[in-house]
C-alpha positions as CSV (number, residue, x, y, z in Angstrom):
1,M,5.7,41.6,9.8
2,K,3.9,38.4,8.1
3,W,1.8,38.5,5.1
4,R,-0.4,35.5,3.3
5,C,-1.1,35.1,-0.2
6,Q,-5.1,34.4,-0.1
7,V,-5.0,32.6,-3.8
8,C,-2.1,29.6,-2.3
9,G,-1.5,30.3,1.3
10,Y,2.1,31.2,1.0
11,T,3.4,32.8,4.2
12,H,5.8,35.9,3.2
13,D,8.2,37.4,5.9
14,G,9.0,41.4,5.3
15,D,7.9,45.1,6.1
16,Q,5.2,44.5,2.8
17,A,3.7,41.9,0.4
18,P,6.0,40.9,-2.3
19,E,5.3,42.2,-5.9
20,R,4.5,39.1,-6.9
21,C,3.6,35.5,-4.9
22,P,6.8,33.2,-5.1
23,K,4.5,30.3,-5.2
24,C,1.3,31.3,-7.7
25,G,2.3,34.3,-9.0
26,A,-0.7,36.4,-7.4
27,P,-0.2,40.0,-7.4
28,R,0.5,41.9,-4.3
29,D,-3.4,42.8,-3.6
30,K,-3.8,39.6,-3.2
31,F,-1.9,39.5,0.4
32,V,-3.2,40.4,3.7
33,Q,-1.0,40.7,6.8
34,I,-1.3,38.1,9.4
35,D,-2.2,39.6,12.3
36,V,0.6,39.7,15.6
37,D,-1.0,37.0,17.4
38,A,-0.6,34.3,14.3
39,A,2.7,35.5,13.3
40,N,4.2,34.8,16.5
41,L,2.7,31.4,16.5
42,I,4.1,31.1,13.3
43,E,7.6,32.2,14.2
44,R,7.5,29.6,17.8
45,S,6.2,26.9,15.7
46,R,9.0,27.0,12.7
47,M,11.7,24.9,15.0
48,G,9.1,22.4,16.1
49,N,7.8,21.8,12.5
50,G,11.8,22.0,11.3
51,L,12.1,19.0,13.9
52,L,8.9,16.9,12.7
53,C,10.1,17.2,8.8
54,R,13.8,16.0,9.9
55,L,12.1,13.4,12.1
56,I,10.2,12.4,8.8
57,S,13.3,12.2,6.8
58,A,15.1,9.9,9.4
59,S,12.3,7.3,9.7
60,E,12.4,7.2,5.6
61,E,16.4,6.6,6.2
62,L,15.6,4.1,8.7
63,L,13.2,2.1,6.3
64,G,15.4,2.2,3.8
65,L,17.7,0.4,6.4
66,A,15.5,-2.0,7.4
67,E,14.4,-3.0,3.7
68,A,18.3,-3.8,3.0
69,G,18.7,-5.7,6.4
70,I,15.0,-7.6,5.6
71,R,16.6,-8.7,1.8
72,D,19.7,-9.3,3.2
73,N,18.1,-12.1,5.2
74,L,21.3,-12.9,7.3
75,D,19.6,-15.2,9.9
76,P,16.3,-15.2,11.4
77,T,16.9,-12.7,14.5
78,C,18.4,-10.1,12.0
79,V,15.3,-10.0,9.5
80,Q,13.3,-10.1,13.0
81,L,14.9,-6.7,14.2
82,Y,14.7,-5.1,11.0
83,K,11.0,-6.2,10.7
84,Q,10.2,-4.7,14.0
85,L,12.1,-1.5,12.7
86,T,10.2,-1.2,9.9
87,A,6.7,-1.2,12.1
88,R,8.2,1.1,14.5
89,A,9.5,3.7,11.9
90,T,6.6,3.5,10.0
91,E,4.2,4.6,13.1
92,L,6.7,7.4,14.2
93,R,6.8,8.7,10.5
94,Q,3.0,8.7,10.2
95,A,2.5,10.1,13.7
96,A,5.2,12.9,13.0
97,K,2.9,13.9,9.7
98,A,-0.3,13.9,11.7
99,E,1.3,16.1,13.7
100,I,2.4,18.3,11.3
101,A,-1.5,18.4,9.6
102,A,-3.0,19.1,13.2
103,H,-0.1,22.1,13.5
104,M,-1.4,23.2,10.0
105,S,-5.3,23.1,11.1
106,K,-4.2,25.5,14.3
107,G,-2.1,28.0,12.0
108,K,0.7,26.8,13.5
109,W,2.9,26.7,10.3
110,G,3.9,29.7,7.5
């Protein structure tokens, strides 16, 4: 079973709601049980959302790599490559963030 805190939106997995919300401290009576269809959607989306989070993290690493390469300034061709990397990694990071936001608005998060 899944439970959602009506105060902060925290999702809890378990046979009953927690005594207090681990996020905001709201008491158990502020939790509602999530219906089966919504709970299944949350469970199904966890892997995909985790992958998107990893994509965001990887794009941040690529942006750091690109920044170091631009600073190194070995030659114009390398700098151009790192500038392309900056643009593409930024686009991927933002697209992944937008996808997560879309998932959240559709209940595919928890």
